[in-house]
C-alpha positions in Angstrom: -8.1 27.4 -6.4 -11.9 28.8 -5.4 -12.2 30.7 -8.4 -15.6 30.1 -9.9 -16.5 31.7 -13.2 -20.1 32.3 -12.1 -21.1 32.5 -16.0 -19.9 29.2 -17.0 -21.7 27.6 -13.8 -25.3 25.3 -14.5 -25.8 23.9 -11.2 -24.7 24.0 -7.4 -23.4 19.8 -8.1 -20.9 21.9 -10.6 -19.2 23.5 -7.7 -15.9 22.0 -6.7 -15.2 21.9 -2.8 -14.6 25.4 -1.4 -11.6 26.6 0.8 -11.7 29.8 3.1 -10.5 33.0 0.8 -8.7 34.5 3.7 -7.6 31.8 6.6 -6.3 33.7 9.5 -5.3 30.7 11.6 -4.3 26.8 10.9 -8.2 26.1 12.7 -9.7 28.1 10.0 -7.2 26.9 6.9 -8.8 23.2 7.4 -12.5 24.3 6.7 -13.9 23.2 3.8 -17.3 23.8 2.3 -19.8 22.1 -0.1 -23.5 22.7 -0.5 -26.8 20.6 -1.0 -26.1 20.4 -4.7 -23.0 18.6 -4.4 -22.7 17.3 -0.7 -25.1 14.2 -1.3 -23.7 12.3 -4.0 -21.2 10.4 -2.8 -21.4 6.4 -4.2 -19.6 4.2 -2.2 -19.2 0.5 -3.1 -22.2 -1.8 -2.3 -22.2 -4.6 0.5 -21.1 -7.7 -1.7 -23.7 -10.6 -0.6 -21.2 -13.4 -0.1 -20.3 -17.0 0.8 -16.9 -17.9 2.9 -15.9 -21.0 3.7 -13.9 -22.4 7.2 -10.5 -23.2 6.6 -9.8 -26.4 5.9 -8.3 -29.2 8.4 -5.0 -28.9 9.2 -5.1 -24.9 8.7 -4.6 -22.9 11.8 -4.7 -19.5 12.8 -7.1 -16.7 12.3 -9.3 -16.4 9.0 -10.8 -13.2 8.1 -13.9 -13.0 6.1 -12.3 -9.8 4.3 -14.2 -7.8 2.1 -12.0 -4.6 2.4 -11.0 -4.2 -1.2 -14.7 -4.5 -2.3 -15.5 -1.8 0.5 -12.8 0.0 -0.1 -11.8 0.6 3.0 -8.2 0.3 4.6 -8.9 -2.1 7.3 -10.5 -5.8 7.2 -14.2 -5.6 7.0 -16.9 -8.1 6.4 -19.4 -5.6 6.4 -19.0 -1.4 6.7 -19.5 -2.1 10.7 -18.7 -5.7 11.6 -15.4 -8.6 10.8 -16.3 -12.5 11.1 -13.4 -14.8 11.6 -12.8 -18.4 11.6 -10.4 -19.3 14.3 -8.9 -22.9 14.4 -6.3 -24.0 17.4 -4.3 -27.0 17.2 -4.9 -29.8 19.7 -3.3 -28.5 23.2 -1.9 -25.4 21.5 -2.6 -21.7 22.4 -3.9 -18.7 20.5 -2.1 -15.7 22.4 -2.1 -13.1 22.5 -5.3 -12.4 21.2 -6.2 -8.8 21.1 -10.3 -7.9 20.8 -10.1 -4.5 19.3 -13.7 -3.9 19.3 -16.5 -3.1 21.5 -17.3 -6.3 21.9 -17.2 -9.6 20.1 -19.4 -12.8 20.0 -17.5 -16.0 19.7 -19.5 -19.7 18.3 -17.5 -23.2 19.2 -18.1 -25.2 16.4 -15.6 -28.0 17.3 -13.3 -29.2 20.1 -13.2 -27.1 23.3 -10.7 -24.9 25.4 -10.1 -22.9 27.6 -10.3 -19.0 27.7 -7.8 -16.9 30.4 -5.9 -14.0 30.4 -7.9 -10.5 30.2 -10.8 -11.5 32.3 -11.5 -14.6 34.6 -11.1 -17.7 32.8 -13.8 -20.2 31.9 -13.7 -23.6 30.0 -15.8 -23.9 26.5 -16.8 -26.8 24.3 -18.6 -27.3 21.1 -21.9 -25.2 20.8 -20.8 -23.0 23.5 -21.3 -19.1 22.7 -19.6 -16.5 24.9 -19.0 -13.0 24.6 -16.0 -10.9 25.3 -15.3 -7.2 25.9 -12.3 -5.3 24.1 -9.4 -6.0 25.9 -5.9 -7.0 25.2 -4.3 -10.4 25.8 -7.1 -13.2 26.2 -5.2 -16.4 25.6 -7.7 -19.2 24.2 -5.7 -22.8 24.6 -7.4 -25.7 23.1 -8.0 -29.3 24.1 -6.7 -32.5 23.0 -9.4 -32.7 19.5 -8.3 -28.9 18.8 -10.5 -26.0 18.2 -12.5 -24.3 15.5 -14.3 -21.0 16.5 -16.6 -18.5 14.7 -16.6 -15.0 15.5 -18.2 -11.6 14.7 -17.2 -8.1 16.3 -17.5 -4.0 15.5 -13.8 -3.6 14.7 -14.4 -2.1 11.5 -16.7 0.6 13.4 -14.0 1.4 15.6 -11.5 1.9 12.9 -13.7 4.0 10.9 -14.0 5.9 14.1 -10.1 5.6 14.7 -11.4 4.5 18.4 -10.4 2.3 21.0 -12.4 -0.1 23.0 -13.1 1.4 26.5 -11.2 -0.5 29.3 -12.6 -3.7 30.7 -13.5 -1.8 33.7 -15.1 1.0 31.9 -17.0 -1.1 29.5 -20.7 -1.4 28.1 -20.6 -5.3 28.2 -19.0 -7.8 30.4 -17.9 -11.4 29.7 -20.9 -13.9 29.5 -20.6 -17.4 28.8 -23.7 -19.1 26.9 -23.1 -23.0 27.4 -24.5 -25.2 25.0 -26.8 -27.4 27.2 -28.4 -23.9 28.5 -29.1 -23.2 24.7 -30.6 -26.3 23.7 -32.8 -25.4 27.2 -33.9 -22.3 26.2 -34.9 -23.7 22.6 -37.0 -26.4 24.2 -38.8 -23.4 26.1 -39.0 -21.8 23.2 -40.4 -24.7 20.8 -43.2 -25.2 23.6 -44.7 -22.1 22.6 -46.9 -21.0 19.5 -45.9 -18.0 17.5 -48.1 -15.2 15.7 -48.4 -14.9 11.8 -46.1 -11.5 12.3 -43.1 -13.2 14.6 -40.3 -13.7 12.1 -39.7 -17.4 12.7 -38.5 -18.9 15.8 -35.2 -17.5 16.8 -33.5 -17.2 20.3 -32.5 -13.9 21.0 -29.4 -13.4 22.7 -28.7 -10.6 25.7 -27.0 -10.1 29.3 -27.7 -8.4 32.2 -26.7 -5.4 31.2 -27.8 -4.9 27.7 -31.6 -7.0 28.6 -33.2 -3.4 28.4 -32.3 -2.8 24.4 -32.2 -6.5 24.2 -29.2 -6.7 22.4 -26.2 -8.5 22.8 -23.5 -5.2 22.6 -24.7 -1.7 22.1 -24.1 -2.1 18.5 -24.7 -5.6 17.7 -27.7 -8.3 18.2 -27.2 -11.9 18.1 -29.9 -14.5 16.9 -30.0 -18.0 16.7 -32.9 -18.8 13.9 -34.2 -21.9 13.3 -36.4 -23.5 10.2 -38.3 -26.6 9.9 -38.2 -29.1 7.2 -40.0 -28.0 4.0 -40.5 -24.5 5.5 -39.2 -20.9 4.5 -38.2 -18.0 6.1 -40.6 -15.8 4.1 -38.8 -12.7 1.9 -37.8 -9.6 4.1 -35.4 -7.0 4.4 -34.2 -4.8 6.8 -31.7 -1.5 7.0 -29.1 -4.3 9.3 -26.1 -5.9 7.7 -26.4 -9.5 8.6 -23.3 -12.0 8.8 -25.1 -15.2 9.3 -23.0 -19.1 10.1 -24.4 -21.9 8.6 -24.6 -24.4 11.8 -26.8 -27.1 10.9 -28.9 -27.6 7.2 -29.0 -30.1 4.3 -31.1 -29.1 1.2 -30.8 -25.2 2.5 -30.5 -22.5 1.0 -30.9 -18.7 1.2 -31.9 -16.3 -1.6 -30.5 -13.1 -1.2 -31.4 -10.5 -3.8 -31.7 -12.5 -7.1 -29.1 -14.8 -5.8 -29.1 -18.2 -4.6 -26.8 -19.2 -2.4 -26.8 -23.1 -1.2 -26.2 -24.0 2.4 -22.3 -25.6 3.4 -21.4 -26.6 6.7 -20.5 -24.3 8.7 -20.5 -21.3 6.1 -20.6 -17.5 6.5 -22.8 -15.7 4.4 -23.1 -12.0 4.0 -26.5 -10.1 3.8 -26.3 -6.9 2.5 -28.3 -3.8 4.5 -31.6 -3.5 2.9 -31.6 -6.7 0.6 -34.5 -8.5 -0.2 -33.8 -12.4 1.3 -35.4 -15.4 2.4 -34.2 -18.9 4.0 -35.1 -22.3 2.4 -35.0 -25.7 3.9 -36.0 -28.4 1.4 -34.4 -31.2 3.8 -35.6 -33.5 6.2 -34.2 -32.0 9.5 -34.6 -28.9 11.4 -32.1 -26.3 10.1 -30.2 -23.7 12.7 -28.4 -20.7 11.4 -26.7 -18.0 13.9 -27.3 -14.3 12.7 -25.1 -11.4 13.8 -26.3 -7.9 13.4 -25.4 -4.3 13.2 -29.1 -3.9 14.7 -28.0 -1.9 17.9 -27.3 1.1 15.8 -30.1 0.9 13.7 -32.8 0.0 17.0 -31.3 3.1 18.7 -31.2 5.4 15.5 -35.1 4.2 14.5 -34.0 3.4 11.6 -34.4 -0.9 11.5 -36.7 -0.6 8.8 -38.1 -4.6 9.2 -40.6 -5.3 6.6 -42.1 -8.5 5.1 -42.0 -8.8 1.3 -44.0 -11.7 1.2 -47.5 -12.4 2.7 -47.9 -15.1 5.3 -48.5 -18.5 4.2 
């Protein structure tokens, strides 16, 4: 299997994967060897830029924004490290048990109301709220009289790739955090009372918590921003090494440009921006736009590889 006719080998890249010649144990037999010519030419499918629509009225359950087939991975994934989902619950019904197989997941309440109970101290939620859940089993989401539609993003694919399990709640790196809609609006008002600089990437509200405040992240690996875009303006073209999963919260006559593709916004659509892709957001409508963005930015900040840069001069 390892015999190589050196007379026919032109380049190291032509060498096949090598096994040990005479392993003396099972541990030695597991060894495999590559070289600098054949080890770094792994070709993986690119992350597709894609729009997902929310589930239609009348359909209840959990709906994955799944691109695992395109990514050639064996577990549900929207990007290699993140999974976005819509969750629709019928009036006065419950989703149980809800297991969060992630370090943490962020939730946005698109419509309706309800209550979270189970793995943590419960709280009531309403439309426009954001909350953060650490990985745990046995959550329960009960919908109110109007039912509830929620959007959630977690790092389930990251843990699935490593075959890892979330830490117990008592030892988790995050706690349950609830950001009510009224407090989010108060923070927007404060933000809009301030001026910005040319190098500032638009006006966006960044979510964090007491335990993650030093890193300014939502979880150790995920970042969450609530971006805004004034009528008749656009967020200039930029790129970053983190993938982005975006929920259209508010915007008429808006679109994004990802690479060469124009992606028109529709209510509550999910937009996937591949890592490193040039992209911009445009508002040709008459009212301000809002869009919620989750990125695997915590990993890149920690690794010093975010690579954010504008590709368009300030106008």
